[in-house]
N, C-alpha and C positions, 0 to 999 in steps of 0.2 A: 632235655631238662632245660635246656637254653629256652624253648618253647614254653615250657610249663611257666617260668619266672617273667614271662614277658618280653623275650627277644625278638627283635624284627631287623634282619640283617639287609630287607629291602631299601632300607634307608639308609644305609651305612655311610654315604657319602654326605648325607647332611648330617648324620650326626658326629660325623669327625669334624667336620667344618665348624660344627656348632659347641662340640666342646673344647677345642681346640681355641677357639676365640675366646669364651666363657672362661676356661683356664687362665687364658692370658688375660682377661679383666680382672680374675680374682685375685693374682700373685700379688699386685702391690697392694690390696686391701687386706690381702691375710697377713702380709707383714706387716704392716699398719696397726689391726688390730690384736696381733699378739704382744706388738709392742708397746698398746695403748692399756691393755690386761695388767702387766706388770711381770709377764713371765717371759717375756723376749719374743723375738720377731720368728722366732724358729718354731714357738708355741703355735702362734698362729698359721706358720706353714703348716704343721703337721696336721693340726683343726682339720684345714681346706680338703688336704686328701684324703684324709680319710673319713669325714662326713659325707666328702662330695660323691667319692665312691662307693659306699655301703648304703648311705641314703638313697643313690639312686638303685643299685641293686636291689633293695630291700621296700623300697617304697613304693605310694601309691599314684604317683604324678611324674608322669612319663616324661616329661620336659626340665623338671624340677632341677636347677643346681644350686645345691646347698653347701654351706661353710660358715663360717665366723660372721656374723653380723651386726651392726651398731646395737642394737638392743641386748644381745648375748654380753655381747661384750661389756657392756657397761654394766650389768648385772655381775659378771665375772669378776670384774675390777674389783666391785666393793667385796667379793666375797675372798679374791688372792688378799687384797689389803687387811683383810681385819685375820685371817689366819698367819700370815705373817707377820702381823703386831702381836699376836699371842704368841709368835716362836720368836721373840726378841731380834724381830726384825730379817731373819735369815730364809730365806727365798727357800734355798736346796733343805733344809729342815722342815719348811712347812709345805713342800711340794706332796708327800703322801696324803696328809688332809685335804688340800684343796680338790687333787685330782679323784679323791675318794668322793666329794663333793660332787663332781663332774659325771662321776660314773652313777652315782646313784641319781643324778638328775636322768641321764640318760635311761636308766632303768625303769625310773617313774614313766617315762614315755613310750617306753617299750607297755609297763600294765597298762597305761591308759590307750593305748593299741587295743590290746585285746579286752578290755572294757567299754571300747565303741564308745569312747566319750567325744570322736572328733566331731559328730556332727552337731553338737551343740556348742561349737564355739561360734558360729554366726550369731548368738544369741547377745554377744558383748555389747554393751552399748557403745555406739560409734564415740561418743564426748569421751568416754575411758579412752579406746584405742587412739584417738585422736588428742588426746594431752598426754597420754603415754607417750608416742613417737615424738611430738613437741619436746617436751621433755629431756627427753634422749639426745635432740640434737642439741639442746641449749647444754646437754652437761659433757658433750663431745666438744662443744665450742669452749668451754669454758676450762676446761680440764686440759684442752690443749695451748692453751696460750703461753702457758708457761715452756714446753718443749719449741715450740714458735718464736719466742726471745732467747732460745737458747739459754736457758736456767733451769738448773737441776739442782734443789735445796740442799742433797746430799756434798754435792760438791762447793758448796758454798762456806768457807772456813768461819767469817764472822758467825753465822746462821747458825753452824754444826755448834762453835763453840758456846753459843747460848743455851743448848742443851746438856753441857757438860754435870750442871750440878744436879738436873734430873736425871740423868742418867747413872751417876753415882748414885742418887738415893733408890734406884728401881735394881739395880743388881747390887744394894745391902739387901734391899727386901726380898730381892730373890734368895737369897744366902738365907735367910730368915725363915722362909717357907720350907725352904730343902731341907735346914734341919729341923723344922718341927715335924717333916714326913718322916726324916731319922728317926724320931723320938729321942734326938741328943740337946734340945733349944731346953737346957734347964742351966741354974747359976754356975754350978761347978764346972759345966762345959763350956762357961762363958769364953773362955779362952779359944773353942775352938772355932767362935765366931770371928773372934779379933784374929786368927791365923787365917781362915779364908778370906775376911775383908782385907788382909794384907797382901794377899797374890793378885787383887785385882791391879793391874798394869796401865799405863795411860792409854796403849794403843787400845786395850779394851774398853777402856771409858770412850775413847774416839771412836769406837765401831759400834758401841749403844749409842751414843747422842747422834750418829750419822743416822743411825735407823730408826730414833725418837724424830729425830729430823727431815725424815722422808716421810714418814706416818703425818707429820702435822702438815705437812705440804701437799697430801695428797685428797682427791675428792676434790669436788667443787667447793666445799667452803675453806679446804685446804689452800686449791689456787688462788683463790679472793684473798685469802690471810697474807699470801706472802706476794702477789702480783704487785704491791709498791717496793718492795725488794728487788722483784723480778726486773722491773721498768729501770732501776739505778743500775742494773747490771746486766744489761742487755749485749748478748753476744749477736752482733749485727752481721758477721758472714752467715749465721743459724739462721737469722731474721730472712734475709735477702733468697736464702735457697729456699724456706718455706714458702715465702711470697713469690718467688718466681715459680715455683710448684703449682700454688692455686693459679697465678695469671696465666700458665700454659693449659690448664686444666680446663679451664673454661673458655681460654681463646681458640684452641685448638679444635673444639667443638664447633667454633663456626668455620673452621674450614671443611672438615668433613667428620662423619661418625663412624664411618667404614675403619678407623683403628681408634681403640682406647684410647682417650685423652688422658689417662692416670697413666697408663702405661708409657706414653709418648712421655709424659711429665717426669714420669719416674727414672727413666732411659735420659734423658736429654739432661736433667737437672747433675744426676749423680755422676756423668760422662764429665759435662762442663767442670762440675768440681773437681773431679779428680786431678783433668788435664791442669786445669790452672790453680788448685792450692796443692794437688799432691794429696797425700797420707793424711797431713796433718792442717789443723786450721778449724776443724768441725767436727762433731762427734757422728759417728758412724751406729749402726742399728746393734752393734756386737755379733759375736760370732754366729754362724749359722753351720751346723754340722753336716757336712757332705755325705755322710755315709746314709745305710738304710735305716729308718728310724728300731729303735730295741723298746719292747714292750717295758714299762716302768713298774718293776712287781715290787718295789717298796711302798706301791701303791696298798697292799696286803698288809706287811710286815712292819712299816715303819711310822705309823702313823696312831694317834692317840684319839681315842673314840670320845672323851670329853671335850677336846678340841673342835671334835665335828659336829656334836651336838648343839651348839648356837646356831649351826651354820646350816640345818637341815631344811629349815623353810626355805632360803636362799635355793638349796637343791631343788622343790617343788617350785618355787619362783620362775627357778632355768627350765625346767621342764615345763612348766604351763605357758611361760613366755614363747619357748622354742612351738610349741604348738601353737600357738595364734600366730606367729610369726611367719611360720612355715604353709600353714593353711590357708593364708591370708595370699601369698603367693602363689600357692596351688589355683585359689580361685582366677587369680589376673592369666597365669597358664592355661586354665579353663578357656577365657574369655579370648584369647588371641588363638588357640588350635583349636575352639569348637568342641571339646572333649569333656568329658567328666572324669575328675579323679575320685580314687579311694582316698575318703578321710582316715578310716583305721589302719589300714594300711601304711598310711603316708606318716603316721605317728609310730609306726611300728621300724617303719627305715630310719626314722630322724631318729629315734631311740638308739637301735643299733650301733650308725652312725656315730651319734656323740658318748658312749658305753665305749666303743674300741677306739676312738680317738683320744679318751682319758687315759688308756690303758695304755698310750703312745706319746704320751705328755702333750697332748695338743688340747687347744682351748673349745668349748662348746659350741656349737652354731645351731644354723637351723635354714629352712629355704629362702634361698636370697631373690628379691624381686630383681633388681637390676642385669643379675647374672644371667637369670632365668630368661627373661627378655631378651638377649643379648642372645642364647644359646638357643630361642626360636626363630627369631629372626636370620640368623645364619644358617638355618637348615636343621637343627635337631628336633627328631620329633620321637624318639622313642627314649629309653633310661641309659642306651649306650651312651648316649651324648653327656651325662653326668659322670658316668666310668671312667670315658675320656677325656673327662676334664681333669679328675683326681689323679689321673695316671701321668698326664702331663705336666702337674705340679710335681709329683714324684721325681720325673725325668729331672725336670727344672733342679731340686732339692741333690739329686744326685751327681748331676753334671756341673752345676753353678751355683751352688753353696756356697766357697769359699768368693767369689764376685759377689754372691748378695751380700757376702758381711760388710761389703765397703759402702751400701748405700747410708748418707745421710741421715739421722734420726729427723733434721728438720724438714727432710721433704716426704716423709712419711706422716708428720705433724700435719704439712700443708694438703695431702692428702684425706686426711680425718677434718681437717676444716673444712672441706667440698662436700663431706658425708655429713658432718651435722647439719651443714645447711641444707642439703638434698633431704636428708633423711624428716625431716620439720613436716607436719599436715599441713600446708598452706591453703589446702580445700576447706579444711574445716576454719582455719585462723579467717580466711575471706568470707566465711558463713556465718562470721559472728554476729552480724547486725541482723541477720533473719534468723537465728536462731531462739527459741524460746530461751529467756532470763534462769531459768533452772540449770537448764543443759550447758548455758557459758557459765555459771558456777561451778559445777561438776569439772567442766572442761581445764577451768583454769587452776582449780585446787590441785587437780590431778599434777597438772603441770609444776606447780611451786610445792608440790611432795616428792614428786619423783625428783626433782633439782636439789633440794633442799634437806628432805627426810630420808627417803628410799623408795626405791622402787616397789618392793613389795606393799608397802604401807601406801605407796598412793594407789596401787593398782586396788589393795583390799578396800581403802577408802572411797575409791571412786565407783568400786561394784556396789559397795551399800548403798553409797548415796544414791545412787542413779537407779537403784533396786527401787528404793523408797519414794524417789519421786515417780517413779512409772507405777508404784500401786497407788501413790495418791489421783495420779493423772486417770487412772482408770476406774477409779472410786468415783471420781468426779464424773467421768461420763457415765458410768453404770448410774449414778444417783440421777443425771439428766435426765437418762432413757427412761429410767424406772417410774413410772406415772401411780400416784395414789390418788382418787378423788371418788368423788361420790358419785352415782349415776347421772343425778340430776345435771352435773359441773360437765358432763361428756362432750357437751357442746364448745369447750373450752379446750379442750385436746383433741388428739387424733384417735378415734376410738378405732380397735380392732374391727375387721370386716365382717366376722362372725357376728357381733353381738345384738345386730339389729336395733330392736326396739325398746331394748331391754330397760331403758331408761327411761321411757313415759310410763312402763307399767311398774316399777318398785323405786322410783326417788330416791329417798336417803337411808332406804332399809337395807340396802346392799354395799359392800365396798369391793371395788374390782383391783387387785395390783398386778399393773404389768410389768413382770420381770423382765429386765430386757440385757442379757450378759452373765458373765460369770457371777456367782454370789461366793466371796472369798473374804478373807479375815481384814482386807482393806476396804470392803463397804459393810461389814457384820453392824458395829455400833452404829450407824446411819438406819439400817436398815432397822434395828430395834429400836431407835427414835422416830421414824417414821410411824411403824406399828403404834408405839406409844401415842402419837399424835392423833389416833383415828378417832372421832366424836363415838356418839350413840347408835350403836347399830346393831343387825339383827346377824349378818351373814357377811364374812369376807373369802373373795374366790383369789384363790393366787393363781394368778396364770402363768404356768413354767413351761411355755411354746419355746421359749427364746433364753432358757437358760441350758447352756451347754457342759457347765463345770459347778462344783459347789465343792468349797474346802470343809476342812473340818471347824474351823471357824465359824463359816458359814453356816454349817450344818446346825451346831450348835444357836445360833443366832436365830435359825430357820425355828429348831425347838423351841427356845425361849420366847417367842414371838405366838406361835401356838399356842403354849400352856399360859400364857398371859392372855391372851383373846377368850379360851376357854373358860379362865377363871371369872372372867366377865359375862358366861354365858352366850358367846359368840360363836358361833357352825362355822367352821373352816372347811373349805374343799378345796382340792390341788385339781387344776386343768392342765392337760398337755406334759403331764410330768414324764420324764423317758430318759434312757442311757443313763451316764452317769449318776446325773442328781439322783432318779429313783433308787438306783442300788444304794448309795449312801442313804437316803433316807428309810431303805428298808433294812439296810446292814446294821443301824441305829437304832431300830425297832420304833420312830417315830411314826412308820406306817408297817402294822396298824395300831403301835401301841397309843399313838394319840388321836390319829386321824384315821379312821377305818378304811378301809380299800374300798367299800361302795361311793365313799365322799372322792375317789380319786378318778376323774374322768380323762377319758381320752381327748374328747373335744369338746367346745363349748354349747353345742347343743346336746350332748346326752346331761352337761353341767345344768342346762338349763330347765331342763322339766324336772330335777331332783329338788332346783333351787322353787320351783314354783309350789311344790309340795312342802317344802322346809317353811316358808312365808307363811303358807298356811297357818300350819301348824304353829308358829309360833304368836300368829294372832288370833 
């Protein structure tokens, strides 16, 4: 059974060291991503444990180490914030719906694996990927400014108090909606409204105001909006801890890369803060349960479908983003190990991992490039390494959970700042001076939309715009390579070798249209314009030898062109029609409906014999 799953214990020593090293690297990142997501550090650790183990067990990349990543966490953060806001700022109440969205994302990935879509990921345009990754980096940097400064909107009394009038309005509106749903919102029952409103306590208003304040300060725009307030209320201890973390991460790499610098920074700053400041003076990451994670069954019983439906696009976005993130990492692993991954199996494994992580309250993840590279460089060769990494994280959770709860939140903010800096696509940014202007526009548009609008919108708009630009470019290329000229002007263009001295014989009685490239909707209108521009002639020969593909629009353009030519008593012949274009023309009855099969020739030599006869008859 183990052999069937692809296990090879002959490399166990390397897999052991690779898995342990990758797990150590993953620990601080998992905690940081969990805290950034809004679900808490424990959720990041749960995600890392289950995704790492099960994605390795069922995946298609032997050396892949999976877990929460920056892009996946950025999307998760949006999902979590939105559903929490829809649940009156109560995370516990929103949790079933949040985890259901994560579960759906995993199941979508499983479905994509069965549908074998992994092979198509390589067709995503580079400017879209580059802009998206850079945008993710900017999001992480901006959203970590507040925790780096030690500012938390929910704890700022003055800021929270400014939301109390709005909180009262929200709570009253909620009462009215409840009564409308119960059918008691009528004049004679207005006393019930007064009674319920009177039951609202100052503490309830305070809690609602805190939720509104937290929601207002979340995300990129929220962080920028409260930044001036945060700068006036800096917690200098948190700021120093965060800056020390960043300094150690970058500085320790100059000394050695044998030990992960993020882990060194995590341990050193946490220990220093505890010894110097004790348990006070700084904010910790919060309690991390020390027992084995238990399934969160409320995911199936405690959620409202109406709350989930608006977030279904985000489930799809998470799934697709995880697919891209994982398969790009798989390509990196292939290049390092000189192996070839199975993309569809990898999608299945990632989907299983994310689904199980959601059941246990973990945030979603994907293949992680840095952790995968560390695994390979440390000796990892088979999927056992990824499973060992997950088991190591589980052991740390079971043994060191209470100690991990004392990690300063500013330390994880510092780690995330370095992650944000590292995730940006500097290769793409440096290449901007050499990139075509349309691609630069796509890249910057994706960055702006990613940061200020939404990740789903950014990818969708980027893909659409990149596709349109690509079609325009291909259309221009095909037009440049498609030659339409009277025979007597062949001397001004490159004739095809088999056309011989046809020029001298037939002057301007014949047009030969050289079609070189696909005939598709991006070229259809230009094709028709070119045909309409033909002068007074008797025969048009369509050279189809170099046409590999015709789509439906190209087919209709060809059909209209043939009909227009025949309406002018111009004969049409095809030369070199083969493969998919021939099938398309026959299925549409263009052949033999408009052009008889006897006017379709395998070679120009065969066409030439008919051409001589046709011209004699025409004259």
